[in-house]
C-alpha positions in Angstrom: -31.5 12.6 -13.6 -32.7 10.9 -10.4 -30.0 9.8 -8.0 -29.3 6.0 -8.0 -31.0 4.3 -5.1 -27.7 2.4 -4.5 -25.7 5.6 -4.1 -23.7 6.1 -0.9 -25.5 8.2 1.6 -22.7 10.7 1.7 -19.4 11.3 0.0 -16.1 11.9 1.8 -14.5 15.3 1.8 -11.3 15.1 -0.2 -8.6 17.4 1.2 -6.0 19.1 -1.0 -3.1 16.7 -2.0 0.4 18.1 -2.2 1.6 18.6 -5.7 -1.8 18.6 -7.4 -3.9 21.6 -8.6 -7.3 21.4 -10.1 -9.7 23.5 -12.2 -13.0 23.0 -14.1 -15.1 25.0 -16.6 -17.7 24.7 -19.3 -16.3 24.3 -22.8 -19.6 24.3 -24.7 -18.8 21.0 -26.4 -22.2 19.4 -25.4 -23.6 20.4 -22.0 -25.1 23.7 -21.0 -25.2 25.0 -17.4 -22.5 22.7 -16.1 -18.7 22.2 -16.2 -17.5 19.7 -18.7 -13.7 20.1 -18.7 -11.4 19.2 -15.8 -7.7 20.0 -15.7 -5.2 18.7 -13.2 -1.6 20.0 -12.9 1.2 18.1 -11.2 4.4 19.6 -9.7 7.7 18.8 -11.5 9.0 15.4 -10.5 5.6 13.7 -10.7 5.1 10.4 -12.5 2.1 8.6 -14.0 1.0 5.0 -14.2 -2.0 3.9 -16.2 -4.1 1.1 -17.7 -6.3 1.5 -20.7 -9.0 -0.3 -22.6 -8.1 -3.2 -24.9 -10.8 -2.2 -27.3 -9.6 -2.4 -30.9 -11.5 0.9 -31.6 -10.1 2.9 -28.8 -10.2 6.7 -28.9 -7.5 9.1 -29.9 -7.0 10.3 -26.3 -6.4 6.7 -25.2 -3.8 6.3 -27.9 -1.9 9.3 -26.7 -2.0 8.1 -23.1 -0.4 4.8 -24.2 2.3 6.7 -26.0 2.9 9.0 -23.0 3.2 6.1 -20.6 5.6 4.3 -22.9 7.7 7.5 -23.1 8.5 7.1 -19.4 5.5 8.3 -17.5 6.5 11.8 -16.6 3.4 13.7 -15.5 2.7 17.5 -15.5 -0.9 17.8 -16.7 -4.2 15.9 -17.2 -7.1 17.2 -19.3 -10.4 15.5 -19.3 -13.7 16.4 -21.1 -17.2 14.9 -21.0 -20.0 15.0 -23.5 -17.9 13.9 -26.5 -15.7 10.7 -26.5 -13.5 11.9 -29.4 -13.6 8.3 -30.6 -14.0 7.1 -34.2 -13.5 10.7 -35.3 -10.6 10.0 -37.7 -7.9 12.5 -38.4 -10.0 15.3 -36.9 -9.9 13.5 -33.5 -6.1 13.2 -33.6 -5.8 17.0 -34.3 -8.0 17.8 -31.3 -5.7 15.7 -29.1 -2.5 17.2 -30.6 -3.8 20.8 -30.1 -4.9 20.0 -26.6 -1.5 18.6 -25.5 0.4 21.4 -27.3 -1.6 24.0 -25.4 -1.2 22.2 -22.1 2.5 21.8 -22.6 2.8 25.5 -23.3 0.7 26.5 -20.3 2.5 24.3 -17.8 5.9 24.4 -19.3 6.4 20.7 -20.0 6.9 18.2 -22.8 4.1 16.9 -24.9 4.5 13.4 -23.3 4.0 14.8 -19.8 0.4 15.7 -20.7 -2.4 13.1 -20.5 -5.9 13.5 -22.0 -9.2 11.7 -21.8 -12.6 12.2 -23.3 -16.0 10.6 -22.6 -19.4 10.8 -24.1 -20.9 10.3 -27.5 -18.9 8.2 -30.0 -18.4 9.3 -33.6 -19.3 13.0 -33.4 -16.5 15.4 -34.4 -15.4 17.7 -31.6 -14.8 21.5 -32.1 -11.0 21.7 -32.7 -10.4 24.7 -30.3 -13.0 24.1 -27.5 -10.8 22.0 -25.2 -7.5 23.9 -25.9 -9.2 27.2 -25.2 -10.5 25.8 -21.9 -7.0 24.6 -20.9 -5.5 28.1 -21.6 -8.3 29.7 -19.6 -8.0 27.4 -16.7 -4.2 27.4 -16.5 -3.8 30.4 -14.2 -6.9 29.6 -12.1 -6.0 26.1 -10.8 -6.4 25.6 -7.1 -5.1 22.9 -4.6 -8.7 21.6 -3.9 -11.8 21.0 -6.0 -11.9 17.2 -6.2 -15.7 17.0 -6.0 -16.0 19.6 -8.8 -13.5 17.6 -10.9 -15.6 14.5 -10.4 -18.7 16.3 -11.4 -17.2 17.8 -14.6 -16.3 14.4 -16.0 -19.8 12.8 -15.5 -22.1 11.8 -18.4 -25.1 9.6 -17.4 -23.8 9.4 -13.8 -26.3 10.3 -11.1 -23.9 11.1 -8.4 -20.3 12.3 -7.9 -17.9 9.5 -7.2 -14.9 10.2 -5.0 -12.8 8.4 -2.4 -9.7 9.0 -0.2 -7.4 6.8 1.7 -4.3 7.2 3.9 -1.3 4.9 4.4 2.3 4.8 5.6 5.4 4.1 3.6 8.4 3.5 5.9 6.6 5.3 8.8 5.8 8.4 6.6 2.1 9.3 6.1 0.9 9.4 2.5 -2.5 10.1 1.0 -4.5 8.9 -2.0 -7.4 10.8 -3.5 -9.4 9.5 -6.4 -12.4 10.3 -8.7 -14.2 8.1 -11.2 -17.0 8.4 -13.7 -19.0 5.6 -15.2 -22.6 4.3 -15.3 -23.2 2.5 -18.6 -21.0 0.8 -21.2 -19.2 -0.8 -18.3 -17.2 -3.9 -18.6 -13.6 -2.6 -18.3 -11.1 -4.8 -20.2 -7.8 -3.1 -19.3 -6.3 -3.4 -18.6 -17.2 5.8 -21.2 -15.3 4.6 -17.7 -12.6 7.0 -16.5 -10.7 6.9 -13.2 -8.0 9.2 -11.7 -6.1 8.6 -8.5 -3.3 10.8 -7.1 -0.9 10.2 -4.2 1.7 12.5 -2.6 4.0 9.4 -2.2 7.4 9.1 -3.8 7.3 5.9 -5.9 9.3 5.2 -9.0 7.1 5.0 -12.2 7.9 1.3 -13.0 6.9 0.3 -9.4 3.8 2.5 -9.5 2.8 0.9 -12.8 3.0 -2.6 -11.3 1.0 -1.7 -8.2 -1.7 -0.1 -10.3 -2.0 -3.0 -12.7 -2.3 -5.4 -9.8 -5.0 -3.3 -8.0 -7.0 -2.7 -11.2 -7.1 -6.5 -12.0 -8.9 -7.1 -8.6 -11.3 -4.2 -8.8 -12.0 -2.3 -12.0 -11.5 -5.4 -14.1 -14.0 -7.3 -11.9 -17.0 -5.0 -12.4 -19.7 -5.1 -15.1 -22.9 -3.2 -15.7 -23.8 -4.3 -19.2 -20.9 -6.3 -20.6 -19.9 -3.5 -23.0 -16.3 -2.3 -23.0 -15.9 1.4 -23.8 -13.5 2.9 -26.4 -12.3 5.2 -23.7 -11.7 3.2 -20.5 -8.7 4.6 -18.7 -7.4 4.5 -15.1 -4.4 6.8 -14.3 -2.4 7.0 -11.0 -0.2 10.0 -10.5 2.5 10.2 -7.7 3.8 13.7 -6.9 6.7 12.7 -4.5 5.9 15.5 -2.1 6.0 13.8 1.3 9.6 12.6 1.4 9.2 8.9 2.1 12.1 6.6 1.3 11.8 5.4 -2.2 10.8 1.7 -2.4 13.3 -0.5 -4.3 10.8 -2.7 -6.0 7.1 -3.6 -6.1 7.5 -6.2 -3.4 9.4 -3.8 -1.0 8.0 -4.5 2.6 7.6 -0.7 3.1 4.8 -0.7 0.5 2.5 -3.1 2.3 0.2 -0.4 3.7 0.2 1.6 0.5 -0.9 -1.5 -1.4 -3.8 -1.9 1.0 -4.8 1.7 0.6 -4.5 1.6 -3.2 -6.6 -1.6 -3.4 -9.2 -0.1 -1.1 -9.6 3.1 -3.1 -9.8 1.2 -6.4 -12.4 -1.1 -4.8 -14.4 1.8 -3.5 -14.4 3.7 -6.8 -15.1 0.7 -9.0 -18.0 -0.4 -6.8 -19.4 3.1 -6.9 -19.6 2.8 -10.7 -21.7 -0.4 -10.3 -23.9 1.3 -7.8 -24.6 3.9 -10.4 -25.3 1.4 -13.2 -27.8 2.9 -15.6 -31.2 2.1 -14.2 -29.8 -0.1 -11.5 -31.9 -1.0 -8.4 -29.8 -3.8 -6.9 -26.0 -4.2 -6.3 -24.9 -7.8 -6.9 -21.8 -9.7 -5.7 -21.0 -12.9 -7.4 -18.5 -15.1 -5.5 -17.1 -18.1 -7.3 -15.0 -20.7 -5.6 -13.7 -24.2 -6.5 -12.8 -23.4 -10.1 -9.8 -24.9 -11.8 -7.9 -21.5 -11.6 -8.5 -17.9 -10.5 -9.0 -16.9 -14.2 -11.6 -19.6 -14.7 -13.4 -18.4 -11.6 -13.4 -14.9 -12.8 -14.7 -15.9 -16.3 -17.5 -17.9 -14.7 -18.4 -15.0 -12.4 -18.5 -12.6 -15.3 -20.7 -15.1 -17.3 -23.2 -14.9 -14.4 -22.9 -11.2 -13.9 -23.3 -10.4 -17.6 -26.3 -12.7 -18.2 -29.4 -10.6 -19.2 -31.5 -13.5 -17.9 -29.8 -13.5 -14.5 -29.9 -9.7 -14.2 -33.5 -9.3 -15.3 -34.6 -12.1 -12.9 -32.9 -10.2 -10.0 -34.6 -7.0 -11.2 -37.9 -8.7 -11.0 -37.0 -10.2 -7.6 -37.4 -13.7 -9.0 -35.4 -16.4 -7.3 -34.8 -18.2 -10.6 -31.5 -20.0 -9.8 -31.8 -22.1 -13.0 -30.5 -19.0 -14.8 -27.3 -19.2 -12.7 -26.9 -22.8 -13.7 -27.2 -21.8 -17.4 -24.6 -19.0 -17.0 -22.1 -21.3 -15.4 -22.6 -23.8 -18.3 -22.1 -21.2 -21.1 -18.9 -19.7 -19.6 -16.7 -22.3 -21.4 -14.9 -23.2 -18.2 -14.9 -26.7 -16.7 -17.9 -27.5 -14.6 -19.6 -30.8 -13.5 -23.3 -31.0 -12.8 -23.0 -33.2 -9.7 -20.3 -31.0 -8.0 -22.0 -27.6 -8.5 -23.3 -25.8 -5.4 -25.3 -22.5 -5.6 -26.3 -20.3 -2.7 -28.2 -17.1 -2.8 -28.2 -14.9 0.3 -26.4 -17.7 2.2 -29.1 -20.2 1.5 -27.9 -23.4 -0.2 -30.1 -24.2 -3.2 -28.2 -27.0 -5.2 -25.9 -29.9 -4.4 -25.2 -33.3 -6.0 -26.6 -32.2 -9.4 -30.0 -31.1 -8.2 -32.0 -28.9 -5.8 -31.2 -29.7 -2.2 -33.7 -31.8 -0.3 -36.2 -29.8 1.6 -35.3 -26.5 -0.2 -37.4 -23.6 1.0 -37.5 -20.7 -1.4 -38.9 -18.3 1.1 -35.6 -16.9 2.6 -34.1 -16.6 -0.9 -37.2 -14.7 -2.2 -36.9 -12.4 0.9 -33.2 -11.8 0.1 -34.1 -10.9 -3.5 -36.3 -8.1 -2.3 -33.3 -6.3 -0.8 -30.9 -3.9 -2.6 -27.7 -6.0 -1.8 -27.8 -9.4 -3.6 -25.2 -12.2 -2.8 -24.7 -15.1 -5.1 -22.2 -17.9 -4.3 -21.2 -20.6 -6.7 -18.9 -23.5 -5.7 -17.6 -25.3 -8.9 -16.1 -28.1 -6.8 -13.1 -28.8 -9.1 -10.2 -26.8 -7.7 -9.0 -23.9 -5.6 -9.6 -21.0 -8.0 -11.7 -18.2 -6.7 -12.9 -14.7 -7.7 -15.5 -12.1 -6.9 -17.1 -9.9 -9.5 -19.7 -7.1 -9.0 -22.6 -6.1 -11.1 -26.1 -4.6 -10.9 -29.5 -5.7 -12.2 -31.0 -4.8 -15.6 -34.2 -2.8 -15.5 -36.3 -0.9 -18.0 -34.5 2.2 -16.8 -31.4 1.1 -18.7 -33.3 1.0 -21.9 -34.8 4.5 -21.3 -31.4 6.1 -20.6 -29.7 4.6 -23.6 -32.6 5.2 -26.0 -32.4 8.9 -25.2 -28.6 9.2 -24.9 -28.1 11.3 -28.0 -31.4 13.3 -27.7 
């Protein structure tokens, strides 16, 4: 598959992270000639935080992750496969999950609830019961401290490039690192809290605090992206902390010592989530929609998503048509408060509307020129309050149809 034109020019080299070992292999579930299973093992004392899809038809692996997080968030192993989502597979899907976590618990000497599982790929196709457990047993003695890029490649489906990121921070003067990988290209409109994201840190942070920090970061990043408005049955973001660097434990989520860690966590979530948008199926343009002046931050976000999810807006941008009337339409259909005479729209920094109509002397030339670029900026000022939000999306091209028409072929 051709690499997305919006892909980063290069990916960072992720160094080993204390307390994490990784391995990948091919299970034969769907793909030939590439690894499709990834296993991470965490040292004793590690904890996990996570957010998962709110889909009412979420997969068996997601259901287990919910149970494991509720059991306290101890973390010793993570098993992820691509090619089959193990979603809507009934009792057979539950059996695959149970066999996988039993095998991992045996291999790594831990409880069932210290094992986390994820699956991504085709929905509704039964998975061979022993394929993933056999892979876990084979990989157990072969895990290594590095291999983040291989892990990111193993969990890809329609992705066109490996998505990784790394950040460093300080907690109480002690250096800590965060490494992260993500997969996702289509069926992207996370509602969390086919998109999977995994971040690890060597910091020592109690699980309840880690959970709060992740939830806050995801709400500003992964929950502010959309490719096609479709929420997957498998959306999961997990954050493991291995407690290997010996920083003083923070007392709560607002502990001043966490200021730099919060910055780094937000940065890595922003980087990974925007990489997903840049790999949107068939995408040729990366679009930022900034909404200000809404009645609340939530209202601003809903207006932004209404614009970002509009097929008419997205296809106009794909065609490099400066049809700002479609943005007016999307604001109006959002269900949030808006007044015609207060609405301001800017594209590429050029003001287009004010006082309920197009601005006097409006020249479309700079807007049309902006639309020919790969980075599109849309600003909408509702003019009613102080609520603001930014969401990120991509255009909608014929390539999206081609990829999804052939997905099961």
